[in-house]
Phi, psi and omega in degrees: 000016176057039175084359179279139179285137183221129177257130180241155175230164180229141171251133189234132173249134187237129173230131184250147176253133006261005186304324188253022174118178181293163181304322183293343182257357186296315181295311177301321180290324175295323178296318177297320177294323177299315179298323177296320178297321179293322179295335178279003177115352179079176182058036179211183178233161179211136173273148180297140172226149188302325184294343182293335179249356182298318181295320179293320180296318179296320179296318180297319179293320180293321178297316178301316181292326179293319176301317179295320180296323178293316181295322183271359180054048181259007171276168179212162173254137170248161190235115180267121183291147172254121190248133172283109192303313183299322185260341184078006182280137175282120184255350181179189180209161177240132180276128180235133184278139179225148179231114176265101181280136184299331179254322186273348186080212181285120177265126183295142173301335177296341179265309189273338177292311176300326178296316179295323179293319184292326186252019171076026180256354189294326180291323176296316177298317181296318179298318178296317181297320179299311182293319181294321178296317178295322177299319181292322177300319179296320177300314180297318180297321179295335179267005177088008182260119180255101185219133180284140181241136180254141173235150179268135176251130179273165178298329180292321178293322181289348175273355179273118183295341182259015183301310182299321179296321180289323176294318177299321179294321179295319178297318180293320181298324182259011174055058184240148170284133182304328184290354176278354181244132175247131176258117181266130182238131181295156183302319182296323178288320181298331181272000179287124183269010182295136182304322183296315180296315180298323180295318179295319178298319177295323178294321178297317179297324183293327180280351172102005177282157176280149176238138176219154179264124178268154179058035183297136177099350179281344178238225187245005184294333179294339177266348187255000000 
């Protein structure tokens, strides 16, 4: 350190054998205890407790089940109506993803969407949602109902250079007019000045789908 005085501290996680598990689990359990010591502010020590890994184990099981649900196509979209307030007329709908877990019941998107984003499953989920939404629009059109449907696009999807092409292919596959589909983009993404994001948004506009800003006013786009 070239003669500079430096003060260091240590955070310590402790796992004992056999109280805290088999030999093969001592290092992971000590690591979990270390993280607990850091969460307490650091410069301290912590002994392993079972609850320290319970959350990770639950997350791992939920991730495994989510992969299975995607493979078995057991997720579904529900449709929230958009109502014109003065007349009460339904003018459109928004597609919302739902997961009916066989043991847990309905798992909130607030739980499984961040999980899918963290472990690289969000694009697979997004591709399925796009195709399923287009399929539903075609069902409605065959029944004589002409209603625009909105889908949410995540920041991860907007980083895919072929997103517009895949949406265009889904519209063509289900024989739909592009203006029957609305792509909702959150305000923070809409305000992103990155060339890649702007290019994808321009491509979406070029194929003829509607674009709208979701959560408007939560950031600064209302001032810009």
